[in-house]
N, C-alpha and C positions, 0 to 999 in steps of 0.2 A: 606366385601368380601362375595360374593354369593357362592352358591354351585358349580357352574362351575369353579370358581377360585380355590376352594379347590381341586376339582378333578384334576386340572392341577398339583398340588403339590403332592397329595396322589393318586398314580396311580395304586396301587394294586387292583385287582379285588376280592380278597378273603383273608381271614385271613390265615397266614402262620405259626403262632406260638401262642400257648397259654401256659402260665406259671402259675402253681399252687403253692401257698405258702404251705410249709410242715413244721411240727415241728420235726418229726422223719424221717430223711432221709432214713434209712434202711427199716423201715416199709413202707414208701411211695414207695421206689424202688420195694419192693415185690408186693405191691398193683398194681401200674401202669404197672409194667412188665407183670403181669398176665392179667390186664385189656386190655392192648394194644397188648398182645402176642408178645412182643419185648424185646430185650436187649438194654440197654443204648448204644448210639454211643459215648457219652462223659459222663464222671463221675468225679466229683471233689467235694471238700468240699463246694463250693458255688453254684454248678449247676449240675443237672443230666438231660441229654437230650435224647429223643427218636425220631427217624425218623419213621413215619408211612405214606408211600406214599409221597405226597408232603407236608404233615403236620409235624410240630415239636411240641412235647409236652415236656415241661420243668418242673422241680421241683426245687424250690428255697427255701432253708431252712432259708434264711435271709429276705424273703419278708414280708412286713407288711400289704399288701393289695393283693387282688386277688380273683379269677383268673384274669389274665391280658391277653387280646388278643392283639397280635402284627400284624401289617400289614407292608409289605415290601414297602419301598419308594426308589425313585431314589436320592432324595436330602433331607436328614433328616432336615437340618437347615431351608430350605424354607418350608418344610411340617410342621415343628413345628410352625413356624411363622404363617402359614395359620390357624392352629388350634387356636393359641392365638387370632388371629383376629376375630374368631367367638365365643370367650368367654372361651376357655379352660384355665385351670390353670395348670402351669407346676408343675409336681410332681418331675420329674427327668430331668434335662437338658441333652442335647446331651452328651453321655458318651461312650468312647471306652471301650468295655468289653473284648477285646482280638482278635487277628487274623484279624484285620481290620473290625470288626463288631462294629457298633454304634447303641445305643438304646436311646430312650427318652420316657418319660411317661407324660401323661396329664390327668387331671380330668375334667369330664363334670359337668354341673350345678347340677346334681343329686348326685354327689360324686363318680361316676363310673370311674375307671382308665383304660385307654387303652394305647397301646404302638405303637411306630414307630420304625422300624428297617431298617438299611442300611448296606449292605455289600459292602465294597470298594475294 
């Protein structure tokens, strides 16, 4: 599959979310709250999220890799398949993480992990 076919599946023009792995959620909240000059819009044991303009910055105390940049897609399953066809390795298959939000993660040939995100 060529680049044009991948663009048909992955239609986002820019990165909408970046998630940082953190070990100490409270220290990370203090650091990123100050760095972003923002309060979390969502805060839980598994995720802390900040909205900064059109960008979301997340903190994940359970992440094993990162940071991970996510791009928004219209059809996460076909976008994931398009990435597999160009050699991506699935790190996390399509998973609903709540509120109709689906994510998937893939690894490139150099070991970098990126994510796909679809809001239904």
